[in-house]
C-alpha positions, 0 to 999 in steps of 0.5 A: 476526507469525507466519511464517503470516502472512510474505509473500515479494514481492521475486520480484514486484519486477523483473515489476511494474518491467518492466510499469510501463516497459513501460506508461509507454513506451506513453502519450502525451503528453495520457495523461500529464497525465491525472488519477488518483485521487490528487487532487493528481497527475496520471500525470506525478506519481504515476511521479515519485513512484515514482522518489522511493520507489527513490531514497529507498529506496536512499539511506536503506537502503543507504547509511544517508544520510536527507537531511531530518531528522525534526523535531518528530514527536511523533505518528503525524500529524506523520509523515504531515505530514513525508511529505507534505510530502516527496513534494510538494516531489519532485513539484513539483521533478520537474515540469521533468523530461520524461516520457522522463527519469522513465522511464529513471531508473525503470528504473535505480533499479528494478534498483538498488533491487530488488538492494539489497533482495534483498541483506538478511536478510529478519529483520533489523530494517528501516530503518523500522517498518510504522506502519501496522500499529501496528509500532515495529520491522518485519523486512525481509520487512515493509519490502519487502512495504510497499514492493510495496504502494506500487509496486502501488497507484500503478502501479494509480492510473496504470492506472487514469486511462489505461484501461490494465490489467495488474496485476489479476491473482491473481499481482501483486494477491492478495500485495498485497491480503495484505499490506494486510490486515495493518492490519486488526487494527490499525484495531481497536485501540480496538474493544471486543468479546466474546473471540472475536467475528470481523470478516471481509473477502471481497475477491472475484473469484479473485484475491481471498480472505477475511480475519479477525480475532478478538477476544482477551484483548490486542487482535485477531489476524489469520487467513487461515481459511475455517471462522470464523463472523463477527459481521460480514463486509465483501464487496468487489470488488478494484477498490473494495478496492485505492483503499479501503485505498490512501485513494484512495477515502475509506469514504464514498464506498464504503458503497453499493458493499460489503456488510455482513453481519452487525454493521454497525457494526463492517463499517463500522470495517473500512473504515476500513483504511487501509495507508499512511502519507501522504496529503493530504486534500482 
């Protein structure tokens, strides 16, 4: 991965966490029970999952404590199944916690986790690879960027559920979608095309941008240049993009909400970008 594609996000963690705490403190008891686009979870469940992310990150990355063992992980799907079980066991257990307790724990653990991430050498190997980008080993900066996407997408799920916007801005959304696009080349790993074929995704409005992949001898390469002529281009709004690429929505749910210019099949393939690991299909 080239330095051109490196994305710095650490400075955004305190901002995102502060906005989360402010949001959660503003919610009514009814809003805490609102259904989110994460179909199995309401707002309280998603907030609990964000807490799990902080605590699990501190335990594994800072304390080198992994708890549950990765048993019988022989495939990508095995890993997804394992993570889904971890996520559901946590949200089920924390149903007994009040919103006030969850807020308090999120506030303290968020500061601790950010402090730990700031202590890491960004070029060193991360404790976990970013598997959705097809990597077996990832640098810390990319692991941190992946953590940013988790914090952003789940907070946006809560905001979407209760109708309280606040993070769909250039400063916070653009880094999020920029990171997700690292899954673009991996999505096309098995797609055959002539060398130099270009597929592009344009996320509209001033908070979006354009990302392209180019077919090379050894696979597809992600680039951010506006002077390319794509064989296929997908034009998608930010609100649809965050839901689709974090797998809150499926491609068939958005096919009539996006524009595909040029090769339709290549465009449809681009709709299959998934920049998350654990997901329960229901």
